N, C-alpha and C positions, 0 to 999 in steps of 0.2 A: 809778316806778323811773326813775332817770336813766341812760338807755342811752348817753349821750354819754361817760360815764366808762369804758365797756367798751372792751376792747382786742382787736383782731383778732389771734388767736394763730396760731402755726405749726400746721399741720395736715397730715394724710396720710389718704388714703382718703375724702376729702370728695367732695361733688358740687356741680356748678355748673350753673345753668340761665340761659338768656337769655329774658327775658319779651317780650311783644308790644310793649312800649314801649322795647325795646333795653337796659333795665337788666339787670344781672347779679345773680343771687342765689347765694350760697355757703352750704352747709349742712353740718353734721356734721364728720366727720374726727376722731372721738374726743370730740366735743362734742355738745351738743344745742342749738346756737345757730343763728341765721339772720342773715346779713349781706347788704346790698345795695349796689350801686354804680350811680348814675345817670350817671356820667361816665367810662365805659369803664375802670373799675378804679383811677382816680387816688385816689379817696377812698371810704371805706366807712362805712356806717351800720348799727348793730346794730338789726335789726328785732325780734329775740326773743332775749333773753339765755339763757333756759332753756325750751325747748319741752317739751311733755308727753311727747314720744317719747324713748326711751332714746338716750343718746349712742351713736354708731355709726360704723363705717367700711365701705367697700366695698359701698354700697347704691345705689339708683337714685332719681332724682327727675326728673320731667318737668313741663312746663307744658301742661296740656290742659284744654279747655273753660273757660278763664279761671281755672283753679285750679292751684296747686302740688300735686303728688302725690308723696309720698315713700314708698318701699317697700323691704323687705328689709334686709339688712346683716348684719354679723358679730356683732351684740349677742346675739341669742338666737333669736327666732321671726320668721317672715316676717309682718310687720305692714304695714299701709297707713294712711297719714295724709294728710289733705288740708287745704289752707289756701285759703280763698276771698278772703283779704285780702293775698295775696302774701307771707306769712311771719310776721306777728305772732301770729296765733292758728291753732290746729290742732284737727282733729277726727279721731278714730280711726274707721276703717271696718271693718265686718265683711268678712272675706275668705273666698271660696270658690274651691276648685280649685287651691290652691297648696300646695306642701310646707311642712312646719313650719319649716324653716330654709333659707335660700339667700342666698349672698353672693358677691362678686367676680364678678358676671355682667356681660355687656354688656346695654345697654338703649337703647331709642329710642322716639320717638313719631312717628306718621305724620300726614299732612294730615287724615286722617279721625278723629284723636284716639285711635287705637289705641295702646296701650302694649305693647311687646314686651320680654320678658326672654329673653336668649340665653345658654345655658351656665350657668356658675357652679359653686359647690361647696356641698354640704350639710355639710361638715366631715369626711365620710367618703370621698366620691368626687367627681370632676369630672363634670358633666352635659353631655350632648350634646343638649339639648332646647331647644325654642323654645315659650314660652307667650305668650299674647296676652290682653289685657284691652280690651274695647270700652266699658266703663262706668266709667272713671276709677280702676281698680284694685280694684273690689269683687269681680269674678269673673274667673277666669283659665281659659283652655282650652289644652290641649296642641295645637299645630299642627304640630309636628315632633318625633319622638322619637329622633333620632340616626341614624347611618348616612348613606346618600346619598339 
């Protein structure tokens, strides 16, 4: 497949990640594609024109343990995918301890490679919860359930 003919389209609700080599990766935003820039955003290369994960918006993506980990979003269920090669190929993970749908949440990763999902919506209500994964998105545990 000639990815040089691909075009970086306008997008909304996408995710961007800075890798350990300072390159930037942009994913999704209504698409199931992956783009990278090694020169601070001046030019872009399509790493994957159509990933196996569903096109999505308002999801999370972190770089932990040398892998891109993509999770959640507005598409349907809370799924988790990882890429060991920084975007060209993806593998779906089995997920434990997370609701069936969650999108529009805050997220981050810490220095110990923990991934945190904060708040968000299941389509019915806005959440006041914090969930954490210490194994790259495979299992999640509730660490705060709202209130103070």
